[in-house]
ChimeraX commands (.cxc) that place a marker at each C-alpha (Angstrom):
marker #1 position -43.91,-76.53,42.50 radius 0.5
marker #1 position -45.07,-73.63,44.61 radius 0.5
marker #1 position -41.49,-73.04,45.80 radius 0.5
marker #1 position -40.24,-73.01,42.23 radius 0.5
marker #1 position -42.91,-70.43,41.31 radius 0.5
marker #1 position -41.96,-68.27,44.26 radius 0.5
marker #1 position -38.27,-68.37,43.28 radius 0.5
marker #1 position -39.17,-67.38,39.73 radius 0.5
marker #1 position -41.26,-64.41,40.91 radius 0.5
marker #1 position -38.52,-63.24,43.24 radius 0.5
marker #1 position -35.98,-63.56,40.41 radius 0.5
marker #1 position -38.08,-61.52,38.04 radius 0.5
marker #1 position -38.58,-58.89,40.74 radius 0.5
marker #1 position -34.85,-58.67,41.45 radius 0.5
marker #1 position -34.02,-58.43,37.74 radius 0.5
marker #1 position -36.52,-55.61,37.35 radius 0.5
marker #1 position -35.05,-53.86,40.36 radius 0.5
marker #1 position -31.50,-54.15,38.94 radius 0.5
marker #1 position -32.60,-52.83,35.54 radius 0.5
marker #1 position -34.47,-49.97,37.17 radius 0.5
marker #1 position -31.49,-49.17,39.33 radius 0.5
marker #1 position -29.14,-49.15,36.34 radius 0.5
marker #1 position -31.50,-46.94,34.40 radius 0.5
marker #1 position -31.83,-44.61,37.34 radius 0.5
marker #1 position -28.05,-44.49,37.81 radius 0.5
marker #1 position -27.54,-43.76,34.11 radius 0.5
marker #1 position -30.08,-40.94,34.29 radius 0.5
marker #1 position -28.28,-39.49,37.29 radius 0.5
marker #1 position -24.95,-39.67,35.46 radius 0.5
marker #1 position -26.34,-37.95,32.38 radius 0.5
marker #1 position -28.09,-35.35,34.50 radius 0.5
marker #1 position -24.95,-34.70,36.56 radius 0.5
marker #1 position -22.74,-34.36,33.48 radius 0.5
marker #1 position -25.21,-32.03,31.79 radius 0.5
marker #1 position -25.66,-29.76,34.78 radius 0.5
marker #1 position -21.94,-29.56,35.40 radius 0.5
marker #1 position -21.26,-28.82,31.73 radius 0.5
marker #1 position -23.88,-26.08,31.60 radius 0.5
marker #1 position -22.47,-24.54,34.76 radius 0.5
marker #1 position -19.03,-24.54,33.11 radius 0.5
marker #1 position -20.41,-22.78,30.04 radius 0.5
marker #1 position -22.11,-20.18,32.19 radius 0.5
marker #1 position -18.88,-19.48,34.06 radius 0.5
marker #1 position -16.94,-19.34,30.78 radius 0.5
marker #1 position -19.34,-16.76,29.39 radius 0.5
marker #1 position -18.85,-14.74,32.57 radius 0.5
marker #1 position -15.08,-14.96,32.02 radius 0.5
marker #1 position -14.58,-16.85,35.27 radius 0.5
marker #1 position -12.08,-19.08,33.55 radius 0.5
marker #1 position -10.61,-20.98,36.50 radius 0.5
marker #1 position -14.02,-21.88,37.90 radius 0.5
marker #1 position -15.24,-22.90,34.45 radius 0.5
marker #1 position -12.11,-25.01,34.02 radius 0.5
marker #1 position -12.92,-26.91,37.21 radius 0.5
marker #1 position -16.45,-27.72,36.01 radius 0.5
marker #1 position -15.31,-28.96,32.62 radius 0.5
marker #1 position -12.57,-30.99,34.26 radius 0.5
marker #1 position -15.15,-32.74,36.44 radius 0.5
marker #1 position -17.12,-33.83,33.39 radius 0.5
marker #1 position -14.04,-35.07,31.56 radius 0.5
marker #1 position -12.76,-37.09,34.52 radius 0.5
marker #1 position -15.94,-38.23,36.26 radius 0.5
marker #1 position -18.23,-38.66,33.25 radius 0.5
marker #1 position -15.82,-39.70,30.45 radius 0.5
marker #1 position -18.47,-41.73,28.62 radius 0.5
marker #1 position -21.16,-39.07,28.73 radius 0.5
marker #1 position -22.41,-37.11,25.75 radius 0.5
marker #1 position -20.87,-33.99,27.28 radius 0.5
marker #1 position -17.31,-35.27,27.61 radius 0.5
marker #1 position -15.96,-34.12,24.23 radius 0.5
marker #1 position -17.57,-30.67,24.54 radius 0.5
marker #1 position -16.21,-30.32,28.06 radius 0.5
marker #1 position -12.72,-31.20,26.82 radius 0.5
marker #1 position -13.03,-28.61,24.05 radius 0.5
marker #1 position -14.16,-25.83,26.37 radius 0.5
marker #1 position -11.58,-26.84,28.95 radius 0.5
marker #1 position -9.01,-26.00,26.28 radius 0.5
marker #1 position -10.83,-22.74,25.58 radius 0.5
marker #1 position -10.36,-21.63,29.18 radius 0.5
marker #1 position -6.59,-21.93,28.77 radius 0.5
marker #1 position -6.69,-20.07,25.45 radius 0.5
marker #1 position -8.68,-17.29,27.08 radius 0.5
marker #1 position -6.00,-16.84,29.74 radius 0.5
marker #1 position -3.27,-16.85,27.05 radius 0.5
marker #1 position -1.81,-20.17,28.22 radius 0.5
marker #1 position -1.41,-21.21,24.62 radius 0.5
marker #1 position 0.85,-24.24,24.98 radius 0.5
marker #1 position -1.50,-25.83,27.50 radius 0.5
marker #1 position -4.47,-24.87,25.36 radius 0.5
marker #1 position -2.91,-26.56,22.32 radius 0.5
marker #1 position -2.35,-29.74,24.34 radius 0.5
marker #1 position -5.93,-29.76,25.62 radius 0.5
marker #1 position -7.37,-29.11,22.14 radius 0.5
marker #1 position -5.27,-32.05,20.99 radius 0.5
marker #1 position -7.01,-34.22,23.58 radius 0.5
marker #1 position -10.29,-33.59,21.78 radius 0.5
marker #1 position -9.34,-35.41,18.60 radius 0.5
marker #1 position -7.03,-37.86,20.39 radius 0.5
marker #1 position -9.67,-39.00,22.88 radius 0.5
marker #1 position -12.81,-38.30,20.84 radius 0.5
marker #1 position -11.77,-38.75,17.18 radius 0.5
marker #1 position -15.38,-39.01,15.98 radius 0.5
marker #1 position -16.49,-35.87,17.80 radius 0.5
marker #1 position -18.06,-33.11,15.74 radius 0.5
marker #1 position -15.62,-30.78,17.52 radius 0.5
marker #1 position -12.50,-32.64,16.38 radius 0.5
marker #1 position -11.99,-30.52,13.21 radius 0.5
marker #1 position -12.40,-27.25,15.08 radius 0.5
marker #1 position -10.06,-28.48,17.82 radius 0.5
marker #1 position -7.31,-29.06,15.26 radius 0.5
marker #1 position -7.96,-25.59,13.85 radius 0.5
marker #1 position -7.72,-24.09,17.32 radius 0.5
marker #1 position -4.32,-25.73,17.84 radius 0.5
marker #1 position -3.06,-23.80,14.83 radius 0.5
marker #1 position -4.53,-20.62,16.32 radius 0.5
marker #1 position -2.64,-21.32,19.55 radius 0.5
marker #1 position 0.64,-21.27,17.64 radius 0.5
marker #1 position -0.43,-18.22,15.65 radius 0.5
marker #1 position -1.21,-16.38,18.88 radius 0.5
marker #1 position 2.42,-16.94,19.90 radius 0.5
marker #1 position 3.82,-15.66,16.61 radius 0.5
marker #1 position 6.03,-12.72,17.66 radius 0.5
marker #1 position 6.77,-9.43,15.96 radius 0.5
marker #1 position 8.84,-9.62,12.80 radius 0.5
marker #1 position 12.17,-8.79,14.44 radius 0.5
marker #1 position 12.12,-11.90,16.67 radius 0.5
marker #1 position 12.59,-15.62,16.00 radius 0.5
marker #1 position 9.70,-16.98,13.92 radius 0.5
marker #1 position 9.62,-20.63,15.05 radius 0.5
marker #1 position 6.03,-20.38,16.26 radius 0.5
marker #1 position 5.03,-18.69,13.00 radius 0.5
marker #1 position 6.32,-21.71,11.09 radius 0.5
marker #1 position 4.59,-24.09,13.51 radius 0.5
marker #1 position 1.33,-22.21,12.99 radius 0.5
marker #1 position 1.64,-22.47,9.21 radius 0.5
marker #1 position 2.29,-26.22,9.48 radius 0.5
marker #1 position -0.65,-26.64,11.86 radius 0.5
marker #1 position -3.07,-24.74,9.62 radius 0.5
marker #1 position -1.89,-26.78,6.63 radius 0.5
marker #1 position -2.33,-29.98,8.63 radius 0.5
marker #1 position -5.89,-28.92,9.42 radius 0.5
marker #1 position -6.61,-28.31,5.73 radius 0.5
marker #1 position -5.13,-31.70,4.80 radius 0.5
marker #1 position -7.24,-33.52,7.41 radius 0.5
marker #1 position -10.49,-31.65,6.81 radius 0.5
marker #1 position -10.44,-30.23,3.25 radius 0.5
marker #1 position -14.24,-29.85,3.28 radius 0.5
marker #1 position -14.44,-27.86,6.51 radius 0.5
marker #1 position -16.01,-24.38,6.35 radius 0.5
marker #1 position -12.96,-23.20,8.31 radius 0.5
marker #1 position -10.60,-23.95,5.40 radius 0.5
marker #1 position -10.84,-20.43,3.83 radius 0.5
marker #1 position -9.98,-18.90,7.18 radius 0.5
marker #1 position -7.05,-21.29,7.58 radius 0.5
marker #1 position -5.79,-20.37,4.10 radius 0.5
marker #1 position -6.00,-16.67,4.96 radius 0.5
marker #1 position -4.10,-17.27,8.19 radius 0.5
marker #1 position -1.38,-19.10,6.25 radius 0.5
marker #1 position -1.10,-16.16,3.85 radius 0.5
marker #1 position -0.82,-13.70,6.74 radius 0.5
marker #1 position 1.85,-15.77,8.46 radius 0.5
marker #1 position 3.79,-16.26,5.22 radius 0.5
marker #1 position 3.75,-12.49,4.77 radius 0.5
marker #1 position 5.35,-12.18,8.17 radius 0.5
marker #1 position 8.14,-14.61,7.22 radius 0.5
marker #1 position 8.65,-12.74,3.96 radius 0.5
marker #1 position 8.84,-9.45,5.84 radius 0.5
marker #1 position 11.42,-10.99,8.18 radius 0.5
marker #1 position 13.62,-11.96,5.22 radius 0.5
marker #1 position 13.11,-8.57,3.60 radius 0.5
marker #1 position 14.30,-6.76,6.72 radius 0.5
marker #1 position 17.40,-8.94,6.84 radius 0.5
marker #1 position 18.07,-8.29,3.15 radius 0.5
marker #1 position 17.62,-4.55,3.68 radius 0.5
marker #1 position 20.02,-4.61,6.62 radius 0.5
marker #1 position 22.68,-6.37,4.58 radius 0.5
marker #1 position 22.13,-3.89,1.75 radius 0.5
marker #1 position 22.63,-0.97,4.13 radius 0.5
marker #1 position 25.79,-2.56,5.52 radius 0.5
marker #1 position 27.14,-3.15,2.03 radius 0.5
marker #1 position 26.98,-6.96,2.27 radius 0.5
marker #1 position 25.42,-7.22,-1.15 radius 0.5
marker #1 position 26.03,-10.91,-1.76 radius 0.5
marker #1 position 24.23,-11.80,1.49 radius 0.5
marker #1 position 21.42,-9.38,0.62 radius 0.5
marker #1 position 20.84,-11.12,-2.71 radius 0.5
marker #1 position 20.55,-14.46,-0.91 radius 0.5
marker #1 position 17.66,-13.16,1.20 radius 0.5
marker #1 position 15.98,-11.38,-1.70 radius 0.5
marker #1 position 16.08,-14.68,-3.58 radius 0.5
marker #1 position 14.52,-16.50,-0.62 radius 0.5
marker #1 position 11.54,-14.15,-0.85 radius 0.5
marker #1 position 11.27,-14.50,-4.63 radius 0.5
marker #1 position 11.55,-18.30,-4.49 radius 0.5
marker #1 position 9.53,-19.13,-1.38 radius 0.5
marker #1 position 7.25,-16.12,-0.85 radius 0.5
marker #1 position 6.66,-14.87,-4.38 radius 0.5
marker #1 position 2.99,-14.22,-3.52 radius 0.5
marker #1 position 3.77,-12.12,-0.44 radius 0.5
marker #1 position 3.21,-8.41,0.02 radius 0.5
marker #1 position 6.93,-7.64,-0.16 radius 0.5
marker #1 position 7.81,-9.79,-3.16 radius 0.5
marker #1 position 7.88,-6.82,-5.57 radius 0.5
marker #1 position 10.08,-4.89,-3.15 radius 0.5
marker #1 position 12.44,-7.85,-2.99 radius 0.5
marker #1 position 12.57,-8.08,-6.79 radius 0.5
marker #1 position 13.44,-4.40,-7.12 radius 0.5
marker #1 position 15.83,-4.57,-4.18 radius 0.5
marker #1 position 17.72,-7.30,-5.96 radius 0.5
marker #1 position 18.02,-5.12,-9.08 radius 0.5
marker #1 position 19.49,-2.28,-7.01 radius 0.5
marker #1 position 22.03,-4.55,-5.34 radius 0.5
marker #1 position 23.11,-6.04,-8.65 radius 0.5
marker #1 position 23.69,-2.51,-9.97 radius 0.5
marker #1 position 25.78,-1.71,-6.89 radius 0.5
marker #1 position 27.84,-4.83,-7.61 radius 0.5
marker #1 position 28.30,-3.64,-11.22 radius 0.5
marker #1 position 26.52,-6.69,-12.57 radius 0.5
marker #1 position 24.44,-4.77,-15.10 radius 0.5
marker #1 position 23.60,-7.78,-17.26 radius 0.5
marker #1 position 22.08,-9.66,-14.32 radius 0.5
marker #1 position 20.39,-6.46,-13.19 radius 0.5
marker #1 position 18.65,-6.10,-16.56 radius 0.5
marker #1 position 17.44,-9.70,-16.36 radius 0.5
marker #1 position 16.20,-9.18,-12.80 radius 0.5
marker #1 position 14.42,-5.98,-13.82 radius 0.5
marker #1 position 12.69,-7.76,-16.67 radius 0.5
marker #1 position 11.47,-10.37,-14.17 radius 0.5
marker #1 position 10.14,-7.57,-12.00 radius 0.5
marker #1 position 8.08,-6.13,-14.85 radius 0.5
marker #1 position 6.73,-9.53,-15.89 radius 0.5
marker #1 position 6.08,-10.77,-12.36 radius 0.5
marker #1 position 4.57,-7.62,-10.87 radius 0.5
marker #1 position 2.80,-5.69,-13.64 radius 0.5
marker #1 position 0.55,-3.84,-11.19 radius 0.5
marker #1 position 3.19,-2.99,-8.60 radius 0.5
marker #1 position 3.11,0.48,-7.07 radius 0.5
marker #1 position 6.89,0.51,-7.52 radius 0.5
marker #1 position 6.68,0.78,-11.32 radius 0.5
marker #1 position 7.89,4.40,-11.41 radius 0.5
marker #1 position 10.96,3.46,-9.40 radius 0.5
marker #1 position 11.53,0.51,-11.72 radius 0.5
marker #1 position 11.33,2.82,-14.73 radius 0.5
marker #1 position 14.07,5.00,-13.24 radius 0.5
marker #1 position 16.27,1.94,-12.80 radius 0.5
marker #1 position 15.55,0.98,-16.38 radius 0.5
marker #1 position 16.89,4.33,-17.56 radius 0.5
marker #1 position 19.97,3.81,-15.37 radius 0.5
marker #1 position 20.54,0.51,-17.18 radius 0.5
marker #1 position 19.99,2.15,-20.58 radius 0.5
marker #1 position 16.73,0.31,-21.08 radius 0.5
marker #1 position 13.45,1.59,-22.48 radius 0.5
marker #1 position 10.71,0.98,-19.86 radius 0.5
marker #1 position 8.15,0.90,-22.67 radius 0.5
marker #1 position 9.52,-2.42,-23.94 radius 0.5
marker #1 position 8.33,-4.09,-20.74 radius 0.5
marker #1 position 4.74,-2.86,-20.82 radius 0.5
marker #1 position 3.36,-5.86,-22.67 radius 0.5
marker #1 position 5.43,-8.58,-21.02 radius 0.5
marker #1 position 2.47,-9.89,-19.04 radius 0.5
marker link #1:1,2 radius 0.2
marker link #1:2,3 radius 0.2
marker link #1:3,4 radius 0.2
marker link #1:4,5 radius 0.2
marker link #1:5,6 radius 0.2
marker link #1:6,7 radius 0.2
marker link #1:7,8 radius 0.2
marker link #1:8,9 radius 0.2
marker link #1:9,10 radius 0.2
marker link #1:10,11 radius 0.2
marker link #1:11,12 radius 0.2
marker link #1:12,13 radius 0.2
marker link #1:13,14 radius 0.2
marker link #1:14,15 radius 0.2
marker link #1:15,16 radius 0.2
marker link #1:16,17 radius 0.2
marker link #1:17,18 radius 0.2
marker link #1:18,19 radius 0.2
marker link #1:19,20 radius 0.2
marker link #1:20,21 radius 0.2
marker link #1:21,22 radius 0.2
marker link #1:22,23 radius 0.2
marker link #1:23,24 radius 0.2
marker link #1:24,25 radius 0.2
marker link #1:25,26 radius 0.2
marker link #1:26,27 radius 0.2
marker link #1:27,28 radius 0.2
marker link #1:28,29 radius 0.2
marker link #1:29,30 radius 0.2
marker link #1:30,31 radius 0.2
marker link #1:31,32 radius 0.2
marker link #1:32,33 radius 0.2
marker link #1:33,34 radius 0.2
marker link #1:34,35 radius 0.2
marker link #1:35,36 radius 0.2
marker link #1:36,37 radius 0.2
marker link #1:37,38 radius 0.2
marker link #1:38,39 radius 0.2
marker link #1:39,40 radius 0.2
marker link #1:40,41 radius 0.2
marker link #1:41,42 radius 0.2
marker link #1:42,43 radius 0.2
marker link #1:43,44 radius 0.2
marker link #1:44,45 radius 0.2
marker link #1:45,46 radius 0.2
marker link #1:46,47 radius 0.2
marker link #1:47,48 radius 0.2
marker link #1:48,49 radius 0.2
marker link #1:49,50 radius 0.2
marker link #1:50,51 radius 0.2
marker link #1:51,52 radius 0.2
marker link #1:52,53 radius 0.2
marker link #1:53,54 radius 0.2
marker link #1:54,55 radius 0.2
marker link #1:55,56 radius 0.2
marker link #1:56,57 radius 0.2
marker link #1:57,58 radius 0.2
marker link #1:58,59 radius 0.2
marker link #1:59,60 radius 0.2
marker link #1:60,61 radius 0.2
marker link #1:61,62 radius 0.2
marker link #1:62,63 radius 0.2
marker link #1:63,64 radius 0.2
marker link #1:64,65 radius 0.2
marker link #1:65,66 radius 0.2
marker link #1:66,67 radius 0.2
marker link #1:67,68 radius 0.2
marker link #1:68,69 radius 0.2
marker link #1:69,70 radius 0.2
marker link #1:70,71 radius 0.2
marker link #1:71,72 radius 0.2
marker link #1:72,73 radius 0.2
marker link #1:73,74 radius 0.2
marker link #1:74,75 radius 0.2
marker link #1:75,76 radius 0.2
marker link #1:76,77 radius 0.2
marker link #1:77,78 radius 0.2
marker link #1:78,79 radius 0.2
marker link #1:79,80 radius 0.2
marker link #1:80,81 radius 0.2
marker link #1:81,82 radius 0.2
marker link #1:82,83 radius 0.2
marker link #1:83,84 radius 0.2
marker link #1:84,85 radius 0.2
marker link #1:85,86 radius 0.2
marker link #1:86,87 radius 0.2
marker link #1:87,88 radius 0.2
marker link #1:88,89 radius 0.2
marker link #1:89,90 radius 0.2
marker link #1:90,91 radius 0.2
marker link #1:91,92 radius 0.2
marker link #1:92,93 radius 0.2
marker link #1:93,94 radius 0.2
marker link #1:94,95 radius 0.2
marker link #1:95,96 radius 0.2
marker link #1:96,97 radius 0.2
marker link #1:97,98 radius 0.2
marker link #1:98,99 radius 0.2
marker link #1:99,100 radius 0.2
marker link #1:100,101 radius 0.2
marker link #1:101,102 radius 0.2
marker link #1:102,103 radius 0.2
marker link #1:103,104 radius 0.2
marker link #1:104,105 radius 0.2
marker link #1:105,106 radius 0.2
marker link #1:106,107 radius 0.2
marker link #1:107,108 radius 0.2
marker link #1:108,109 radius 0.2
marker link #1:109,110 radius 0.2
marker link #1:110,111 radius 0.2
marker link #1:111,112 radius 0.2
marker link #1:112,113 radius 0.2
marker link #1:113,114 radius 0.2
marker link #1:114,115 radius 0.2
marker link #1:115,116 radius 0.2
marker link #1:116,117 radius 0.2
marker link #1:117,118 radius 0.2
marker link #1:118,119 radius 0.2
marker link #1:119,120 radius 0.2
marker link #1:120,121 radius 0.2
marker link #1:121,122 radius 0.2
marker link #1:122,123 radius 0.2
marker link #1:123,124 radius 0.2
marker link #1:124,125 radius 0.2
marker link #1:125,126 radius 0.2
marker link #1:126,127 radius 0.2
marker link #1:127,128 radius 0.2
marker link #1:128,129 radius 0.2
marker link #1:129,130 radius 0.2
marker link #1:130,131 radius 0.2
marker link #1:131,132 radius 0.2
marker link #1:132,133 radius 0.2
marker link #1:133,134 radius 0.2
marker link #1:134,135 radius 0.2
marker link #1:135,136 radius 0.2
marker link #1:136,137 radius 0.2
marker link #1:137,138 radius 0.2
marker link #1:138,139 radius 0.2
marker link #1:139,140 radius 0.2
marker link #1:140,141 radius 0.2
marker link #1:141,142 radius 0.2
marker link #1:142,143 radius 0.2
marker link #1:143,144 radius 0.2
marker link #1:144,145 radius 0.2
marker link #1:145,146 radius 0.2
marker link #1:146,147 radius 0.2
marker link #1:147,148 radius 0.2
marker link #1:148,149 radius 0.2
marker link #1:149,150 radius 0.2
marker link #1:150,151 radius 0.2
marker link #1:151,152 radius 0.2
marker link #1:152,153 radius 0.2
marker link #1:153,154 radius 0.2
marker link #1:154,155 radius 0.2
marker link #1:155,156 radius 0.2
marker link #1:156,157 radius 0.2
marker link #1:157,158 radius 0.2
marker link #1:158,159 radius 0.2
marker link #1:159,160 radius 0.2
marker link #1:160,161 radius 0.2
marker link #1:161,162 radius 0.2
marker link #1:162,163 radius 0.2
marker link #1:163,164 radius 0.2
marker link #1:164,165 radius 0.2
marker link #1:165,166 radius 0.2
marker link #1:166,167 radius 0.2
marker link #1:167,168 radius 0.2
marker link #1:168,169 radius 0.2
marker link #1:169,170 radius 0.2
marker link #1:170,171 radius 0.2
marker link #1:171,172 radius 0.2
marker link #1:172,173 radius 0.2
marker link #1:173,174 radius 0.2
marker link #1:174,175 radius 0.2
marker link #1:175,176 radius 0.2
marker link #1:176,177 radius 0.2
marker link #1:177,178 radius 0.2
marker link #1:178,179 radius 0.2
marker link #1:179,180 radius 0.2
marker link #1:180,181 radius 0.2
marker link #1:181,182 radius 0.2
marker link #1:182,183 radius 0.2
marker link #1:183,184 radius 0.2
marker link #1:184,185 radius 0.2
marker link #1:185,186 radius 0.2
marker link #1:186,187 radius 0.2
marker link #1:187,188 radius 0.2
marker link #1:188,189 radius 0.2
marker link #1:189,190 radius 0.2
marker link #1:190,191 radius 0.2
marker link #1:191,192 radius 0.2
marker link #1:192,193 radius 0.2
marker link #1:193,194 radius 0.2
marker link #1:194,195 radius 0.2
marker link #1:195,196 radius 0.2
marker link #1:196,197 radius 0.2
marker link #1:197,198 radius 0.2
marker link #1:198,199 radius 0.2
marker link #1:199,200 radius 0.2
marker link #1:200,201 radius 0.2
marker link #1:201,202 radius 0.2
marker link #1:202,203 radius 0.2
marker link #1:203,204 radius 0.2
marker link #1:204,205 radius 0.2
marker link #1:205,206 radius 0.2
marker link #1:206,207 radius 0.2
marker link #1:207,208 radius 0.2
marker link #1:208,209 radius 0.2
marker link #1:209,210 radius 0.2
marker link #1:210,211 radius 0.2
marker link #1:211,212 radius 0.2
marker link #1:212,213 radius 0.2
marker link #1:213,214 radius 0.2
marker link #1:214,215 radius 0.2
marker link #1:215,216 radius 0.2
marker link #1:216,217 radius 0.2
marker link #1:217,218 radius 0.2
marker link #1:218,219 radius 0.2
marker link #1:219,220 radius 0.2
marker link #1:220,221 radius 0.2
marker link #1:221,222 radius 0.2
marker link #1:222,223 radius 0.2
marker link #1:223,224 radius 0.2
marker link #1:224,225 radius 0.2
marker link #1:225,226 radius 0.2
marker link #1:226,227 radius 0.2
marker link #1:227,228 radius 0.2
marker link #1:228,229 radius 0.2
marker link #1:229,230 radius 0.2
marker link #1:230,231 radius 0.2
marker link #1:231,232 radius 0.2
marker link #1:232,233 radius 0.2
marker link #1:233,234 radius 0.2
marker link #1:234,235 radius 0.2
marker link #1:235,236 radius 0.2
marker link #1:236,237 radius 0.2
marker link #1:237,238 radius 0.2
marker link #1:238,239 radius 0.2
marker link #1:239,240 radius 0.2
marker link #1:240,241 radius 0.2
marker link #1:241,242 radius 0.2
marker link #1:242,243 radius 0.2
marker link #1:243,244 radius 0.2
marker link #1:244,245 radius 0.2
marker link #1:245,246 radius 0.2
marker link #1:246,247 radius 0.2
marker link #1:247,248 radius 0.2
marker link #1:248,249 radius 0.2
marker link #1:249,250 radius 0.2
marker link #1:250,251 radius 0.2
marker link #1:251,252 radius 0.2
marker link #1:252,253 radius 0.2
marker link #1:253,254 radius 0.2
marker link #1:254,255 radius 0.2
marker link #1:255,256 radius 0.2
marker link #1:256,257 radius 0.2
marker link #1:257,258 radius 0.2
marker link #1:258,259 radius 0.2
marker link #1:259,260 radius 0.2
view
C-alpha cells in the first residue's frame, strides 16, 4: 500500500514537472519569437534591410506557430519591396495569405502584391505587361476584400494604370496618323473609345478619329464621330477645336450644345 502511494506521488510530481517544462518551453519560444520580431522591426525602421530580413526569416522558419509568424512573413516581404526586388517581394507577400489565410495582414498582403506589379509598370513607350498585371492584381484584391478600407486606393490605382494604357494607345494612334496610316490610327482610337472611354485621353481620341475620317474623305462618318464627341465629352477643353472641325464639315456647333 505504501509502495503504491509512493508511486502515485512520484507520478504526480513527474507530471507536474513535465507540464511546467512545457509551459516554460512555450514561454521561451514566445519570448524568442517576440524579441527577434521586434529586432527585425527596429532594423527595418533603420533601413538595414538585409539584417532585418534575417531576423524576420528566423521567426518564420524557427517559430512558424508563433503569434509573430504572419507579421514576420509580411515584413520579410517589405524588406524586398524596400530594396526594389519586386518579384521576390510579390512572392513573399503571397506567402502571407497562402500560409496564414486567416491573418489580419492577408488583405494588405494581396494589396501589396498589386503594388509590386505597379512599381514595375514602365514608362508609356515600353511594353505594358506589368501594367496589365497590376490592374488585374488590384481588381483581384477588390474582389476578395470588397469591404477593405484599401479599396478606394486600389480603384484609384486602377484608374491611373488604365490611363497609362490609354496613353500608350493614343501615342500609337498619333504615330500612325503622322505616318498617314489612317486606317490603323482609327483602330487604336477606337480601342481607347471602347476600352478606356473614362481615361484622360478619351476626348483627344474621339477628336483624333474625326480628323482622320476627314483626311480619308469620309465626311459622313466624321460628322457622326463629331456628334459622339460633343455628347460624350461636353466639358472637354477641346471644344473650340471641335467647333472648328464642325465648320469644316458644314455643321453648326450650336446644334450640339444641348446633346447632353
